[in-house]
Steps between C-alpha positions, in 0.01 A plus 500: 500500500267726698532866461393641840453873513724676750198650684365150579803428716423805713133405529581144611753628751251752643226235527739260674604765753135594562408135558782455751396818686135387505588155637724659764224738606239227529739276694559783747133550586386372840313170490319566828218753526524782754326404828140611553530747789163657419319166541669452837400851612142433391493185717635693799247780446208257475588361843578841652149633428325200651272572796586167661806285559600340172801345330618477139800359318665612178766298316824688439702445186800700612849447638499792744246717680512842661193535720413825672197631682377692194647318198653181366776432248571167333809410300600211270704446184230682299533821700357682800137599559360735765148559629348712775233380741181704469389410854789529739711505687536126524730315737786333306667198654681176430377147559759446775379784724222502759292721271566244227336239723195726525495539120505122469195461725609508864288711732686811623414401858690172451811676369520825700488550876257791478317726258762766577781264389307425180448873437872567559604223257266644236650848549855368477424302184351804329798723574775252411676580174425242236784341308521243224481144627442156348134426443284206597270345241190658649406830660251466786286792613270498802271765642469452876367698798593457865406729787478816290791424266366450148777407254574339168807279541689412179762224502727425206 
């Protein structure tokens, strides 16, 4: 009936294999973009350089965060992104801590017994090793001054 050249069989086989490989490659690509660590660092830096007490929030589209006094890392299914703070060191904290209460708007005098206790908490937070932890939906950053302690508190 049809006289198919022998070479055509090889061509069709090669095209079929290539199509399967292409589909497999596309299916394996991440569907989530890598988190925007640079945008987060820019938000932190904009608050850190303020001459007055100010607060900002930045939404986080990540599953985990690693927050240090000089850099941040965000991780999700799309990958991991890192960014350094240009104006640091900042004071990393969690929402559940006393410094987290300050980041969320409480006055340091309402949370700490004295300016010395506030200063000590800031020092401890800056020297604590950062590790990966689950992330909240929003990062909150607040620049605050109290009795000679001028800090940028970052809660995530």
